[in-house]
C-alpha positions as CSV (number, residue, x, y, z in Angstrom):
1,N,-27.4,0.0,-12.0
2,A,-26.2,-0.8,-8.5
3,S,-27.0,-4.5,-8.9
4,P,-24.2,-5.6,-11.3
5,V,-21.6,-3.7,-9.1
6,A,-22.9,-5.5,-6.0
7,L,-22.7,-8.9,-7.8
8,N,-19.2,-8.0,-9.0
9,A,-18.2,-7.2,-5.4
10,G,-19.8,-10.4,-4.2
11,S,-17.6,-12.4,-6.5
12,N,-14.5,-10.8,-4.9
13,A,-15.6,-12.0,-1.5
14,N,-15.9,-15.6,-2.8
15,E,-12.4,-15.5,-4.3
16,I,-10.8,-15.9,-1.0
17,N,-7.4,-14.5,-2.0
18,P,-7.4,-12.1,-4.9
19,M,-4.1,-10.5,-3.9
20,K,-0.8,-11.5,-5.6
21,K,2.8,-11.9,-4.5
22,G,5.2,-9.1,-5.5
23,S,5.2,-5.3,-5.4
24,S,2.1,-3.4,-4.3
25,V,2.3,0.3,-4.8
26,A,1.1,2.5,-1.9
27,L,-0.3,5.0,-4.4
28,V,-0.2,8.8,-3.9
29,T,-3.5,10.7,-4.5
30,P,-2.6,13.5,-7.0
31,M,-4.2,16.8,-6.2
32,T,-4.6,20.2,-8.0
33,P,-2.7,23.2,-6.6
34,T,-5.9,24.2,-4.8
35,G,-6.2,20.7,-3.2
36,D,-9.0,19.0,-5.3
37,I,-8.5,15.4,-6.4
38,D,-6.8,15.4,-9.8
39,I,-8.6,12.5,-11.6
40,P,-6.7,12.8,-14.9
41,G,-3.5,12.7,-12.8
42,L,-4.7,9.6,-11.0
43,Q,-5.5,8.0,-14.4
44,T,-2.0,8.8,-15.6
45,L,-0.5,7.1,-12.5
46,L,-2.8,4.0,-12.9
47,Q,-1.7,3.6,-16.5
48,Y,2.0,3.9,-15.4
49,H,1.4,0.9,-13.0
50,L,-0.5,-1.1,-15.7
51,D,2.4,-0.6,-18.1
52,N,5.1,-1.5,-15.5
53,E,3.9,-4.7,-14.0
54,T,2.9,-3.5,-10.5
55,D,1.4,-6.6,-8.9
56,N,-1.2,-5.0,-6.5
57,L,-2.6,-1.5,-6.1
58,C,-2.8,-0.2,-2.5
59,I,-4.9,3.0,-2.6
60,L,-6.3,5.3,0.0
61,G,-3.6,4.4,2.5
62,T,-1.4,6.9,4.5
63,T,0.5,7.6,1.3
64,G,-2.8,8.3,-0.4
65,E,-3.7,10.9,2.3
66,A,-6.8,9.0,3.1
67,S,-7.2,10.5,6.5
68,V,-8.0,13.9,5.0
69,L,-10.4,12.7,2.2
70,T,-14.2,12.7,2.4
71,M,-16.3,9.7,1.6
72,D,-17.3,11.3,-1.7
73,E,-13.7,11.9,-2.6
74,R,-12.9,8.3,-1.7
75,E,-15.7,7.2,-4.0
76,K,-14.2,9.2,-6.9
77,V,-10.8,7.6,-6.4
78,L,-12.2,4.1,-6.0
79,K,-14.4,4.4,-9.1
80,T,-11.5,5.7,-11.2
81,A,-9.3,2.8,-10.1
82,V,-12.0,0.1,-10.6
83,E,-12.8,1.5,-14.1
84,M,-9.1,1.4,-15.1
85,V,-7.5,-1.6,-13.4
86,K,-10.3,-4.0,-12.2
87,G,-9.4,-7.5,-13.3
88,K,-5.9,-6.4,-14.3
89,I,-4.3,-5.4,-10.9
90,P,-5.9,-6.4,-7.6
91,I,-7.2,-3.3,-5.7
92,L,-6.4,-3.2,-2.0
93,V,-8.1,-0.3,-0.2
94,G,-7.0,1.3,3.0
95,T,-10.1,1.4,5.3
96,G,-8.5,1.5,8.7
97,T,-9.0,4.2,11.4
98,I,-9.8,4.3,15.1
99,N,-13.6,4.1,15.1
100,P,-14.8,0.6,14.0
101,L,-18.0,2.2,12.6
102,S,-16.0,4.3,10.2
103,V,-13.9,1.3,9.2
104,K,-17.1,-0.6,8.4
105,A,-18.5,2.3,6.4
106,M,-15.3,2.6,4.3
107,T,-15.2,-1.2,3.9
108,Q,-18.8,-1.3,2.7
109,Q,-18.0,1.4,0.2
110,A,-15.1,-0.6,-1.1
111,I,-17.3,-3.7,-1.4
112,D,-20.1,-1.8,-3.2
113,L,-17.6,-0.3,-5.7
114,G,-16.0,-3.6,-6.6
115,C,-12.6,-3.5,-4.9
116,D,-10.7,-6.7,-4.1
117,A,-9.5,-6.4,-0.5
118,N,-9.0,-4.0,2.3
119,L,-6.0,-3.0,4.4
120,V,-7.0,-2.5,8.0
121,V,-4.5,-0.8,10.3
122,S,-4.5,-1.3,14.1
123,P,-6.6,1.4,15.7
124,Y,-3.9,3.9,16.4
125,Y,-3.3,6.2,19.3
126,V,-5.9,4.6,21.6
127,K,-3.9,1.4,22.3
128,P,-6.5,-1.4,22.5
129,P,-5.4,-4.6,24.3
130,Q,-4.6,-7.6,22.1
131,R,-8.0,-9.1,22.5
132,G,-9.5,-5.8,21.3
133,L,-7.3,-5.9,18.2
134,V,-8.3,-9.4,17.4
135,N,-12.0,-8.5,17.8
136,H,-11.5,-5.5,15.5
137,F,-9.8,-7.4,12.7
138,L,-12.3,-10.3,12.9
139,S,-15.3,-8.0,12.8
140,M,-14.0,-6.4,9.6
141,A,-13.2,-9.9,8.1
142,D,-16.9,-10.9,8.8
143,M,-18.0,-8.2,6.3
144,G,-16.8,-10.5,3.5
145,L,-14.1,-8.5,1.9
146,P,-10.6,-10.1,2.2
147,V,-8.5,-8.3,4.8
148,V,-4.8,-7.5,5.0
149,I,-3.9,-6.6,8.6
150,Y,-1.6,-3.7,8.9
151,N,0.8,-3.8,11.8
152,I,2.7,-0.6,12.3
153,P,3.7,-0.2,16.0
154,G,5.7,3.0,15.3
155,R,2.6,4.9,14.2
156,A,-0.2,3.0,16.0
157,G,1.5,2.8,19.4
158,I,0.7,-0.9,19.7
159,D,2.2,-4.1,18.2
160,V,-0.2,-6.8,17.0
161,L,1.6,-9.9,18.4
162,D,2.4,-12.7,15.9
163,E,0.3,-15.3,17.7
164,N,-2.7,-13.0,17.4
165,I,-2.1,-12.3,13.7
166,A,-2.1,-16.1,13.4
167,L,-5.3,-16.3,15.3
168,C,-7.0,-13.8,13.0
169,A,-5.6,-15.7,10.0
170,E,-7.8,-18.7,10.9
171,H,-10.6,-16.6,9.5
172,E,-11.0,-17.3,5.8
173,N,-11.2,-13.6,4.9
174,V,-7.9,-12.7,6.6
175,I,-5.5,-13.2,3.7
176,G,-2.4,-11.2,4.6
177,V,-0.4,-8.9,6.8
178,K,1.6,-5.7,6.1
179,D,4.4,-5.8,8.5
180,A,5.9,-2.4,9.2
181,T,7.6,-3.4,12.5
182,G,11.1,-3.2,10.9
183,D,11.9,-6.5,12.7
184,L,12.9,-9.0,10.1
185,S,12.7,-11.9,12.6
186,R,8.9,-11.5,12.4
187,V,8.8,-13.0,9.0
188,T,10.0,-16.4,10.2
189,S,7.9,-16.2,13.3
190,L,4.7,-15.3,11.3
191,R,5.4,-18.0,8.7
192,K,5.8,-20.6,11.5
193,L,2.6,-19.6,13.3
194,A,0.3,-18.7,10.4
195,G,1.5,-21.1,7.8
196,D,2.2,-20.6,4.1
197,D,-1.1,-19.3,2.9
198,L,-1.0,-16.0,4.7
199,L,0.5,-13.4,2.4
200,L,3.4,-11.5,4.2
201,Y,4.1,-8.0,2.8
202,S,6.9,-5.8,4.0
203,G,5.9,-2.2,4.8
204,D,9.5,-1.0,4.7
205,D,11.1,-0.3,1.3
206,G,14.6,-0.3,2.7
207,S,14.4,-3.9,4.0
208,S,11.8,-5.4,1.7
209,L,14.3,-7.5,-0.3
210,E,15.6,-9.1,2.9
211,F,12.0,-9.6,3.9
212,V,11.2,-11.7,0.9
213,Q,14.6,-13.5,1.1
214,L,13.5,-14.7,4.6
215,G,10.2,-16.0,3.2
216,G,8.0,-13.0,2.7
217,D,5.7,-12.6,-0.3
218,G,6.4,-9.0,-1.4
219,C,6.0,-5.4,-0.3
220,I,3.6,-2.5,0.0
221,S,5.9,0.1,-1.3
222,V,6.2,3.9,-1.5
223,T,9.2,3.6,-3.8
224,A,7.0,1.8,-6.3
225,N,5.3,5.1,-7.0
226,C,8.5,6.2,-8.8
227,A,10.0,2.9,-9.8
228,P,7.2,0.3,-10.3
229,K,9.1,-1.9,-12.8
230,E,12.2,-2.0,-10.6
231,M,10.2,-2.9,-7.5
232,H,8.3,-5.6,-9.3
233,D,11.5,-7.1,-10.6
234,I,13.3,-6.9,-7.2
235,M,10.4,-8.7,-5.5
236,M,10.0,-11.4,-8.2
237,K,13.7,-12.1,-8.3
238,G,13.8,-12.1,-4.5
239,I,10.9,-14.5,-4.3
240,Q,12.5,-16.8,-6.9
241,G,15.9,-16.7,-5.0
242,D,17.7,-14.8,-7.8
243,M,19.4,-12.6,-5.1
244,E,22.3,-11.3,-7.2
245,D,20.1,-9.7,-9.8
246,A,17.6,-8.5,-7.2
247,E,20.4,-6.8,-5.2
248,A,21.8,-5.2,-8.3
249,I,18.5,-3.5,-9.1
250,N,17.9,-2.7,-5.4
251,D,21.3,-1.1,-4.9
252,K,20.3,1.7,-7.4
253,L,17.2,2.4,-5.4
254,K,18.8,2.5,-1.9
255,Q,19.0,6.3,-1.9
256,L,15.4,6.6,-3.1
257,H,14.2,4.2,-0.4
258,Q,15.7,6.5,2.2
259,D,15.0,10.0,0.7
260,L,11.3,9.4,0.0
261,F,11.1,9.6,3.8
262,I,13.2,12.8,4.2
263,E,10.0,14.5,5.3
264,G,6.7,12.9,6.2
265,N,5.2,10.5,3.6
266,P,3.9,11.3,1.0
267,I,5.5,14.8,0.8
268,P,8.7,13.6,-1.0
269,A,6.9,11.0,-3.1
270,K,4.5,13.6,-4.5
271,W,7.4,15.9,-5.3
272,A,9.2,13.1,-7.1
273,M,6.2,12.2,-9.2
274,K,5.9,15.8,-10.2
275,R,9.6,16.0,-11.0
276,M,9.3,12.8,-13.2
277,G,6.4,14.5,-15.1
278,F,3.5,12.2,-14.0
279,I,1.5,14.8,-12.0
280,D,1.2,18.5,-12.3
281,S,1.3,19.4,-8.6
282,A,3.0,18.1,-5.5
283,Y,0.2,19.6,-3.3
284,C,-0.4,17.8,0.0
285,R,-3.4,18.5,2.1
286,P,-2.9,20.0,5.6
287,P,-1.5,19.2,8.0
288,M,1.0,18.0,5.4
289,V,2.7,20.6,3.2
290,E,4.9,20.5,0.0
291,L,8.5,19.4,0.2
292,D,10.9,21.9,1.8
293,P,13.0,23.3,-1.2
294,K,16.2,22.5,0.7
295,Y,15.5,18.8,0.2
296,E,14.6,19.0,-3.5
297,G,18.2,18.5,-4.7
298,Q,18.6,15.4,-2.5
299,V,15.4,13.7,-3.8
300,E,16.3,14.7,-7.4
301,Q,19.7,13.0,-6.9
302,A,18.0,9.9,-5.6
303,L,15.8,9.8,-8.7
304,R,18.9,10.2,-10.9
305,A,20.8,7.5,-9.0
306,A,17.8,5.2,-9.7
307,G,17.9,6.0,-13.4
308,L,14.5,7.6,-13.3
309,L,15.3,11.0,-14.8
310,P,16.7,11.3,-18.3
311,E,20.0,13.2,-18.2
312,S,18.4,16.2,-20.0
313,R,15.5,16.7,-17.6
């Protein structure tokens, strides 16, 4: 039984760039009120993204609470995603952490289960020098699964310099970068250094339209949990240069882009998905907690402004 899956995974590794331009949802992992993985809830969310043209699925990232899931739980989430969306939406899996051995174990699991690519964050907190970061990303790329480098200096404590991202991009399996620096000048710099083939994804919903306007290829989005069709349309219109239409859609989401971070991610996003009726519980695993009730009205208002709640609900 393992053999077809392994062959399936191998075919991904040969398709050097399975990822698409556009909107990638940083998917929440729904849980029951007692903190177990809610598989039916996950299936509901996956169907929502199949129905609303989400371009890539980014699962088991920070938004998916990956740092507090076991390997068995990761397997359940990945198997559910592969069964439902494989071949329809590329599956990008967060496999990054501090210890390279853990990254490799999670990457091998993603390969074995037939995922399409992995998102590898800079090892956070320990602040490796630049040459250590390059070694880290290249050793993961050597495993054969396409890699998207995740540069998030605000959380990692270190910035992967553009010239080193470009250096990593010379490896055939380094296919993209998620840029959460918040510095839009990096788009032009990365494009110049790494060329047109490296996919550049914004990691900041509030500036993702400007990011593609400057030559980026899309976003990895928390807002897309709630508004997948809108985020797909914004990214596609932005990429095509139809800025007037893109801005008109994006204007309705501006409050949501902001208020989904009113407390630590994914606390507000899970509350929003529950409020929209897609999941039964907004439970977040410790050290996260559920949304402070004092913010519920504000997140609700942002959903209404985006047109995501029928007036009667």
